[in-house]
Structure formats: C-alpha cells, structure tokens
N, C-alpha and C positions, 0 to 999 in steps of 0.2 A: 079142050079143058073147059069146064063149067066156069062162067064168069063169077059165080059166087065163091068158088075156090080161089080165084085170083084176088078177089076182094078180101077174103079171109087171110090170105098170105100177106097182102098189103097191110092189113090191120096188125098182124104180128110184127112186121117190119117197123111200122110207125111206133108201136108200143116199145119195141126194142130200142129205137132211137131215143125215146123219152127216158128209158132206163139208162141208156148210155150217158145221157146228159146229167142224170142224177148220181151216177157212179162215183165221181170224185168227192161228193159230199157224204158218202157212206163208206169212206176209206177204201175204195177199190182202185185208187190211182197208185201206181207203183212205177219205180224206175226200171223194173224188170220187163215191162211190156208197154206197148203203145196205148194211146188213148182210145183207139177203136176196138181194142180187144174185148172189153166188157160188152160193147154193143154186138159184136160178132158172136160172142158166147150166148147172149140172150136170143139172138136170131136163130142160132142153131138149136138151142134148147126148145124154144117155142115152136119151131118148125117140126122138130122131131116129135115132140109131145102131141102136137096137133095132128100129125100124120098117123101116129100110133093110135090115138084115140078115134080118129076117123076110121081107120082100118078095123078097130075093135067094135065098131058099130055105133059110136056116138054120132049124132047128127049135128051139123054146124049151126042149126037154128035153135038148139037147146042151150040153156045157160050153163049146164054142167061142164061142157067141153071148154067153154071160154073161162070159166072160173078156174078150172084146173090148169089151163095154159097160162093164164095171167098170174097165177100164184107160183107156178113152176119156173117161169122165166127169171124172176129176180133170184130165186134160189140157185138155179143153174148158173147164172152169171156170177153170183158170189162164190159158190163152190169152185167153179172153174177158174176164177181169178186167183183165189187163194191157193189152189193146187198148182197153177202155173207159176205163181210167185215162189212156192216151195220148191218146185222142180228147178227153177232157174237160179236158186241160191246155192 
C-alpha cells in the first residue's frame, strides 16, 4: 500500500475524531447510543466517500476530493446519528 494512502486514511481518522469531539455541542449526543458512535459514523462515511472518489478517478493531491470528503463526513455523522436514534426509539 502506498504511504500516501495511509496518510490520507490517517487524516480522515483525525478529522473524524475532531468531529466526534464536537458532536455533543451540535445535539448529536443521545441516550440511545454511546459517545463513540458519531466518531465511528464519521470515519465510515469519510472512508467510503474517499474510497469511492479515488476509485472514480479523483486524485488524492487535488482539493476536490478533500473538499467533498470533509463536507460529507459531518453530514453522514449527523444523518446516521439521527437515523440510529429514530430506529432505537
């Protein structure tokens, strides 16, 4: 595996950790799931979007792939947490 791909994945994980720290302040904390669920949702969303865009031909040194990934991670985290809350009630 290319070291750049590992660094890209590490960046996605660090950004997801930051989003997970912010999650309680944007009303994503719930008694229906644990504190690590928003972080996990952000990691999964970011990894999937990054993999799909890389497979589609976006290159990791272009700004478009990172813009799309960084904007989709909070959306995926928020939608996933709201859906999980609705499923568990």
